[in-house]
TORRO-65668 format. One record per residue: residue in one letter; z, x, y of N, C-alpha, C in turn; residue number from 1. Coordinates in nm, 4 decimals, m for minus. Last residue first. Layout:
BEGIN
+------+----------+----------+----------+----------+----------+----------+----------+----------+----------+-----+
! code !      n_w !      n_u !      n_v !     ca_w !     ca_u !     ca_v !      c_w !      c_u !      c_v ! pos !
+------+----------+----------+----------+----------+----------+----------+----------+----------+----------+-----+
!    A !        Z !        X !        Y !        Z !        X !        Y !        Z !        X !        Y ! NUM !
...
+------+----------+----------+----------+----------+----------+----------+----------+----------+----------+-----+
***
This chain:
BEGIN
+------+----------+----------+----------+----------+----------+----------+----------+----------+----------+-----+
! code !      n_w !      n_u !      n_v !     ca_w !     ca_u !     ca_v !      c_w !      c_u !      c_v ! pos !
+------+----------+----------+----------+----------+----------+----------+----------+----------+----------+-----+
!    P !  m0.9312 !   1.0997 !   1.3041 !  m1.0705 !   1.0890 !   1.2644 !  m1.1625 !   1.2330 !   1.1983 !  83 !
!    P !  m0.6102 !   1.1184 !   1.1978 !  m0.7113 !   1.1495 !   1.2914 !  m0.8410 !   1.1282 !   1.2359 !  82 !
!    A !  m0.3947 !   0.8988 !   1.1379 !  m0.4723 !   1.0028 !   1.0304 !  m0.6244 !   1.0361 !   1.1282 !  81 !
!    Y !  m0.0814 !   0.7790 !   1.1204 !  m0.1384 !   0.8336 !   1.2103 !  m0.2451 !   0.9052 !   1.1073 !  80 !
!    A !   0.1399 !   0.6933 !   0.9719 !   0.0658 !   0.6039 !   0.9002 !  m0.0586 !   0.6960 !   0.9945 !  79 !
!    S !   0.3910 !   0.8484 !   1.0819 !   0.3418 !   0.9074 !   0.9579 !   0.2144 !   0.8344 !   0.9043 !  78 !
!    S !   0.4206 !   0.8920 !   1.4120 !   0.4025 !   0.7959 !   1.3401 !   0.2914 !   0.8470 !   1.1922 !  77 !
!    S !   0.5020 !   1.0756 !   1.6477 !   0.6091 !   1.0683 !   1.5666 !   0.5333 !   0.9120 !   1.4421 !  76 !
!    A !   0.2399 !   1.1319 !   1.7716 !   0.2911 !   1.2428 !   1.6593 !   0.4104 !   1.1512 !   1.5981 !  75 !
!    E !   0.1713 !   0.9781 !   1.9296 !   0.1131 !   0.9316 !   1.8016 !   0.1383 !   1.0269 !   1.6429 !  74 !
!    S !   0.3129 !   0.9522 !   2.1184 !   0.3472 !   0.8998 !   2.0080 !   0.2760 !   0.9017 !   1.8872 !  73 !
!    R !   0.0786 !   1.0478 !   2.3267 !   0.2169 !   1.1418 !   2.2577 !   0.2505 !   1.0866 !   2.1273 !  72 !
!    T !  m0.0516 !   0.7914 !   2.3728 !  m0.1402 !   0.9132 !   2.2908 !  m0.0011 !   0.9871 !   2.2247 !  71 !
!    C !   0.1809 !   0.6237 !   2.4884 !   0.0519 !   0.5605 !   2.3439 !  m0.0053 !   0.7285 !   2.2946 !  70 !
!    T !   0.2324 !   0.7886 !   2.6918 !   0.3343 !   0.7371 !   2.6399 !   0.2617 !   0.7494 !   2.4771 !  69 !
!    V !  m0.0120 !   0.7938 !   2.8003 !  m0.0166 !   0.9530 !   2.8037 !   0.1243 !   0.8989 !   2.7365 !  68 !
!    G !  m0.0446 !   0.5316 !   2.8952 !  m0.1342 !   0.5898 !   2.8232 !  m0.1007 !   0.7274 !   2.7520 !  67 !
!    F !   0.2260 !   0.4451 !   3.0477 !   0.2107 !   0.3574 !   2.8980 !   0.1088 !   0.4661 !   2.8709 !  66 !
!    G !   0.4590 !   0.7370 !   3.2071 !   0.2908 !   0.6139 !   3.1916 !   0.2821 !   0.5535 !   3.0857 !  65 !
!    L !   0.6235 !   0.8725 !   3.1869 !   0.5051 !   0.9585 !   3.1806 !   0.3676 !   0.8509 !   3.1746 !  64 !
!    N !   0.9255 !   0.9163 !   3.3150 !   0.8397 !   0.7991 !   3.2957 !   0.6963 !   0.8280 !   3.3207 !  63 !
!    E !   1.1361 !   1.1202 !   3.1695 !   1.0997 !   1.0797 !   3.2311 !   0.9725 !   1.0200 !   3.2161 !  62 !
!    A !   1.2374 !   1.2002 !   2.9224 !   1.3196 !   1.2153 !   3.0074 !   1.2570 !   1.1658 !   3.1069 !  61 !
!    S !   1.2145 !   0.9935 !   2.6239 !   1.1583 !   1.1064 !   2.7250 !   1.2306 !   1.0469 !   2.8637 !  60 !
!    R !   1.2395 !   0.9468 !   2.2826 !   1.3390 !   0.9507 !   2.4421 !   1.2704 !   1.0421 !   2.5157 !  59 !
!    V !   1.2227 !   0.7468 !   2.0383 !   1.1876 !   0.8555 !   2.0986 !   1.2154 !   0.8844 !   2.2134 !  58 !
!    L !   1.3005 !   0.6272 !   1.7677 !   1.3281 !   0.6139 !   1.8729 !   1.2973 !   0.7766 !   1.9202 !  57 !
!    T !   1.2478 !   0.3990 !   1.5000 !   1.2377 !   0.5393 !   1.5098 !   1.2317 !   0.5619 !   1.6749 !  56 !
!    A !   1.4761 !   0.2086 !   1.2985 !   1.3493 !   0.2363 !   1.4439 !   1.3148 !   0.3405 !   1.4624 !  55 !
!    E !   1.7149 !   0.1084 !   1.2121 !   1.5633 !   0.1537 !   1.1146 !   1.4264 !   0.1747 !   1.2180 !  54 !
!    P !   1.8789 !   0.0268 !   1.4168 !   1.8935 !   0.1986 !   1.3599 !   1.7594 !   0.2296 !   1.2302 !  53 !
!    F !   1.9101 !  m0.1624 !   1.6167 !   1.7781 !  m0.1202 !   1.5092 !   1.7673 !   0.0261 !   1.4381 !  52 !
!    D !   2.1186 !  m0.1191 !   1.7381 !   2.0989 !  m0.2342 !   1.6777 !   1.9704 !  m0.2245 !   1.5933 !  51 !
!    T !   2.1531 !   0.1628 !   1.8289 !   2.2854 !   0.0893 !   1.8108 !   2.2403 !  m0.0537 !   1.7236 !  50 !
!    V !   1.9232 !   0.2360 !   1.9179 !   2.0043 !   0.3412 !   1.7911 !   2.1049 !   0.2403 !   1.7630 !  49 !
!    V !   1.8588 !   0.0259 !   2.0739 !   1.7909 !   0.0693 !   2.0206 !   1.8459 !   0.1618 !   1.8466 !  48 !
!    M !   2.0277 !   0.0567 !   2.2789 !   2.0688 !  m0.0559 !   2.2050 !   1.9550 !  m0.0272 !   2.0729 !  47 !
!    D !   1.9605 !   0.3448 !   2.3723 !   2.1207 !   0.3098 !   2.3146 !   2.0974 !   0.1745 !   2.2358 !  46 !
!    A !   1.7333 !   0.2544 !   2.5568 !   1.7419 !   0.3473 !   2.4112 !   1.8361 !   0.3234 !   2.3267 !  45 !
!    S !   1.8436 !   0.0426 !   2.7423 !   1.7636 !   0.0130 !   2.6142 !   1.7875 !   0.1378 !   2.5045 !  44 !
!    G !   2.0014 !   0.0995 !   2.9417 !   2.0750 !   0.0941 !   2.8029 !   1.9320 !   0.0269 !   2.6929 !  43 !
!    D !   1.8536 !   0.1045 !   3.1947 !   1.9273 !  m0.0242 !   3.1406 !   2.0096 !  m0.0591 !   3.0395 !  42 !
!    H !   1.6734 !   0.3293 !   3.2384 !   1.8028 !   0.3592 !   3.3030 !   1.9243 !   0.1687 !   3.2743 !  41 !
!    S !   1.4249 !   0.4833 !   3.0794 !   1.5103 !   0.3268 !   3.0508 !   1.6588 !   0.3911 !   3.1688 !  40 !
!    A !   1.2291 !   0.7119 !   2.9854 !   1.3329 !   0.7071 !   3.1062 !   1.4312 !   0.5933 !   3.1313 !  39 !
!    N !   1.0587 !   0.5217 !   2.7660 !   1.0289 !   0.6464 !   2.9234 !   1.1242 !   0.6325 !   3.0577 !  38 !
!    D !   1.0918 !   0.5572 !   2.4716 !   1.1689 !   0.4979 !   2.6240 !   1.1399 !   0.5901 !   2.7061 !  37 !
!    V !   0.8805 !   0.4224 !   2.2206 !   0.9280 !   0.5408 !   2.3010 !   0.9674 !   0.4625 !   2.4129 !  36 !
!    V !   0.9685 !   0.2949 !   1.8779 !   1.0300 !   0.3116 !   1.9892 !   1.0160 !   0.4511 !   2.0667 !  35 !
!    I !   0.8075 !   0.2399 !   1.5911 !   0.8450 !   0.3538 !   1.6371 !   0.8841 !   0.3296 !   1.7948 !  34 !
!    A !   0.9262 !   0.0809 !   1.2853 !   0.9177 !   0.0541 !   1.4530 !   0.9144 !   0.1887 !   1.4780 !  33 !
!    H !   0.7125 !  m0.0094 !   1.0154 !   0.8137 !   0.0905 !   1.0848 !   0.7755 !   0.1028 !   1.1827 !  32 !
!    A !   0.6946 !  m0.2971 !   0.8028 !   0.6491 !  m0.2246 !   0.9175 !   0.7632 !  m0.1260 !   0.9669 !  31 !
!    G !   0.8197 !  m0.4612 !   0.6102 !   0.7341 !  m0.3070 !   0.5283 !   0.6861 !  m0.2202 !   0.6690 !  30 !
!    P !   0.8614 !  m0.6631 !   0.7685 !   0.9496 !  m0.6277 !   0.7003 !   0.9168 !  m0.4645 !   0.6461 !  29 !
!    A !   0.7715 !  m0.8210 !   0.9715 !   0.7182 !  m0.7427 !   0.9544 !   0.7917 !  m0.6525 !   0.8795 !  28 !
!    H !   0.9375 !  m1.0444 !   1.0522 !   0.8166 !  m1.1106 !   1.0486 !   0.7485 !  m0.9378 !   0.9641 !  27 !
!    A !   1.2338 !  m0.8989 !   1.1204 !   1.1927 !  m1.0527 !   1.0764 !   1.0520 !  m1.1005 !   1.0081 !  26 !
!    R !   1.1357 !  m0.6898 !   1.3142 !   1.2168 !  m0.6807 !   1.1543 !   1.2381 !  m0.8135 !   1.0546 !  25 !
!    V !   1.0353 !  m0.8330 !   1.4632 !   0.9277 !  m0.6893 !   1.3757 !   1.0066 !  m0.6775 !   1.2618 !  24 !
!    S !   1.1428 !  m0.9171 !   1.5764 !   1.0413 !  m0.9965 !   1.5673 !   0.9779 !  m0.9125 !   1.4739 !  23 !
!    A !   1.3689 !  m0.7198 !   1.7019 !   1.3981 !  m0.8501 !   1.6105 !   1.2571 !  m0.9048 !   1.5305 !  22 !
!    L !   1.1444 !  m0.6323 !   1.8358 !   1.2353 !  m0.5542 !   1.7483 !   1.2968 !  m0.6330 !   1.5857 !  21 !
!    C !   1.1575 !  m0.8237 !   2.0402 !   1.0567 !  m0.7637 !   1.9861 !   1.1210 !  m0.7144 !   1.8643 !  20 !
!    A !   1.4466 !  m0.8479 !   2.1669 !   1.3582 !  m0.9352 !   2.0931 !   1.2502 !  m0.9120 !   1.9968 !  19 !
!    R !   1.4581 !  m0.5783 !   2.2501 !   1.5691 !  m0.6557 !   2.1468 !   1.4602 !  m0.7536 !   2.0510 !  18 !
!    L !   1.2898 !  m0.5845 !   2.4454 !   1.2649 !  m0.4852 !   2.3681 !   1.3453 !  m0.5413 !   2.2602 !  17 !
!    L !   1.3493 !  m0.7328 !   2.6543 !   1.2802 !  m0.8152 !   2.5949 !   1.2262 !  m0.7220 !   2.4544 !  16 !
!    D !   1.6249 !  m0.6710 !   2.7171 !   1.6530 !  m0.8010 !   2.6408 !   1.4632 !  m0.8285 !   2.5686 !  15 !
!    R !   1.5233 !  m0.4068 !   2.8433 !   1.6213 !  m0.4182 !   2.6915 !   1.6134 !  m0.5334 !   2.6610 !  14 !
!    T !   1.2844 !  m0.2660 !   2.9334 !   1.2759 !  m0.3899 !   2.8966 !   1.3459 !  m0.4355 !   2.8140 !  13 !
!    N !   1.3149 !   0.0215 !   3.0846 !   1.3991 !  m0.0762 !   3.1301 !   1.3690 !  m0.2402 !   3.1407 !  12 !
!    F !   0.9943 !   0.0718 !   2.8820 !   1.1054 !   0.0930 !   3.0692 !   1.1522 !   0.0404 !   3.0513 !  11 !
!    S !   0.8168 !   0.1481 !   2.6126 !   0.9703 !   0.0373 !   2.6802 !   0.9865 !   0.1455 !   2.7968 !  10 !
!    V !   0.5726 !   0.1218 !   2.3543 !   0.6363 !   0.1701 !   2.4635 !   0.7343 !   0.0896 !   2.5826 !   9 !
!    I !   0.6042 !   0.1081 !   2.0230 !   0.6337 !   0.0098 !   2.1392 !   0.6891 !   0.1071 !   2.2269 !   8 !
!    I !   0.4282 !   0.0945 !   1.6787 !   0.4471 !   0.1909 !   1.8368 !   0.4543 !   0.1005 !   1.9376 !   7 !
!    I !   0.4236 !   0.0454 !   1.4051 !   0.4268 !  m0.0154 !   1.5478 !   0.4778 !   0.0710 !   1.6693 !   6 !
!    D !   0.2991 !   0.1475 !   1.1135 !   0.4190 !   0.1878 !   1.2109 !   0.3200 !   0.1086 !   1.3315 !   5 !
!    V !   0.2235 !   0.0558 !   0.7534 !   0.2627 !   0.0023 !   0.9333 !   0.3157 !   0.0486 !   1.0228 !   4 !
!    R !   0.1315 !   0.1923 !   0.5402 !   0.2070 !   0.1993 !   0.5596 !   0.1269 !   0.1613 !   0.7288 !   3 !
!    A !  m0.0626 !   0.0767 !   0.2047 !  m0.0735 !   0.1462 !   0.3647 !   0.0357 !   0.0761 !   0.4582 !   2 !
!    M !  m0.0025 !   0.0828 !  m0.1127 !  m0.0123 !   0.0225 !   0.0000 !   0.0221 !   0.0942 !   0.1231 !   1 !
+------+----------+----------+----------+----------+----------+----------+----------+----------+----------+-----+
***
């Protein structure tokens, strides 16, 4: 079976992120969530660690923007296979 990684880029979206990860947990139990936090200051990253230990958290020291973060997050995915 193919592995599915779901990459979620987050910046100060703790409540939305919690709902998103709960949905992944409930509806895609075989998927692996990778959360890339773009230097949030609302407790998003700590919430992931506490409430969703099965997710991989990548903390960025600065907000690099969505595109750069998506590109860099591929390194955290074991499902990614370059062309």
